[in-house]
C-alpha positions in Angstrom: 202.1 240.9 178.2 200.8 238.6 175.5 202.8 236.0 173.7 203.5 236.5 170.0 201.2 234.6 167.6 204.1 232.4 166.2 204.9 231.1 169.7 201.3 230.1 170.1 201.2 228.5 166.7 204.4 226.6 167.4 203.1 225.3 170.8 199.8 224.3 169.1 201.6 222.4 166.4 203.9 220.8 169.0 200.9 219.7 171.1 199.1 218.4 168.0 202.0 216.2 166.9 203.0 214.8 170.3 201.3 211.5 169.8 203.0 210.9 166.4 206.4 211.9 167.7 206.0 209.5 170.7 204.9 206.7 168.3 207.9 207.4 166.1 210.3 207.4 169.0 209.0 204.0 170.1 209.3 202.7 166.6 212.9 204.0 166.3 213.9 202.4 169.6 212.3 199.0 168.6 214.1 199.3 165.2 217.5 199.8 166.8 216.8 196.9 169.3 215.7 194.7 166.4 218.9 195.6 164.4 221.1 194.8 167.4 219.3 191.5 168.0 219.7 190.6 164.3 223.4 191.4 164.5 223.8 189.4 167.7 221.9 186.4 166.1 224.2 186.4 163.1 227.2 186.7 165.3 226.0 183.8 167.5 225.3 181.5 164.5 228.7 182.2 162.9 230.6 182.0 166.2 228.9 178.6 166.9 229.7 177.4 163.3 233.4 178.5 163.7 233.5 176.8 167.1 232.2 173.5 165.6 234.5 173.7 162.7 237.7 174.6 164.6 239.3 171.2 163.8 238.4 171.5 160.1 239.7 175.1 159.9 242.9 174.0 161.7 243.4 171.2 159.1 242.8 173.6 156.3 245.4 175.9 157.7 247.8 173.1 158.3 247.4 172.0 154.7 248.3 175.5 153.5 245.2 177.5 153.4 245.9 181.2 153.8 244.2 183.4 156.3 242.3 185.3 153.6 240.9 182.0 152.3 239.6 181.1 155.7 238.2 184.6 156.2 236.4 184.4 152.9 235.0 181.0 153.7 233.5 182.2 156.9 232.3 185.5 155.5 230.8 183.6 152.5 228.8 181.5 155.0 227.6 184.7 156.7 226.8 186.3 153.3 224.5 183.4 152.5 222.6 183.9 155.7 222.4 187.6 155.1 221.1 187.1 151.5 218.4 184.8 152.7 217.4 187.3 155.4 217.3 190.3 153.1 215.3 188.4 150.5 212.7 187.3 153.2 212.7 190.8 154.7 212.0 192.4 151.3 209.2 189.9 150.6 207.7 190.6 154.1 208.0 194.4 153.5 206.0 194.1 150.2 203.5 191.8 151.8 202.9 194.2 154.7 202.7 197.4 152.7 198.9 197.8 153.3 199.5 197.9 157.0 202.3 200.6 156.7 200.6 202.8 154.1 198.6 204.7 156.8 201.5 205.2 159.1 203.9 206.9 156.6 203.8 210.6 155.7 204.9 211.5 152.1 206.8 208.2 151.7 205.6 205.1 149.9 206.2 201.8 151.8 207.8 200.5 148.6 210.1 203.6 148.0 213.2 202.2 146.4 215.5 204.8 148.1 214.2 203.9 151.6 214.3 200.2 151.0 217.8 200.5 149.5 219.0 202.5 152.5 217.6 200.0 154.9 219.1 197.1 153.0 222.5 198.9 153.0 222.4 199.5 156.7 221.4 195.9 157.4 224.2 194.6 155.1 226.8 196.8 156.9 225.7 195.7 160.3 225.4 192.1 159.4 228.8 192.0 157.7 230.4 193.6 160.8 228.7 190.9 162.9 230.2 188.3 160.5 233.7 189.8 160.7 234.3 189.0 164.4 233.9 185.2 164.1 235.7 185.2 160.8 238.7 187.0 162.3 238.6 184.5 165.2 238.7 181.7 162.6 241.8 183.1 161.0 243.6 183.2 164.3 243.2 179.5 164.9 246.6 177.8 165.3 246.7 174.5 163.4 248.3 172.5 166.1 245.9 173.7 168.8 243.0 173.0 166.5 244.2 169.4 165.8 244.2 168.8 169.6 240.8 170.4 170.0 237.9 168.3 171.3 
């Protein structure tokens, strides 16, 4: 019994693209690891900043600052870090386009839709990473913060 021609063609195509699929799988895994490391880094920097500013935040809250003001203060600090990172990342992406041009199929390295989607994903992940230390800052009790250190 012979196999139909379309199964042979499918297997041939599968075998011919195995290297590219493996390369893309590795690239996707490294991209996810990089995204998680970036989120962890932003979280770490903001958590450290909130920890160092516990007394200041406590004084602000004792003087009448509302939780949303403290939340926006910490989120604003995180937003500045994110804006700097996105700007540097976009500059690096444009600078490295000659290296990427051969690796992409039917997509330009400077495709605005792709860059916009990547920036949007990075912004969401980074803002979520900022939210945890910001929420911790809003839960600081003023009397405990004044006794801190």
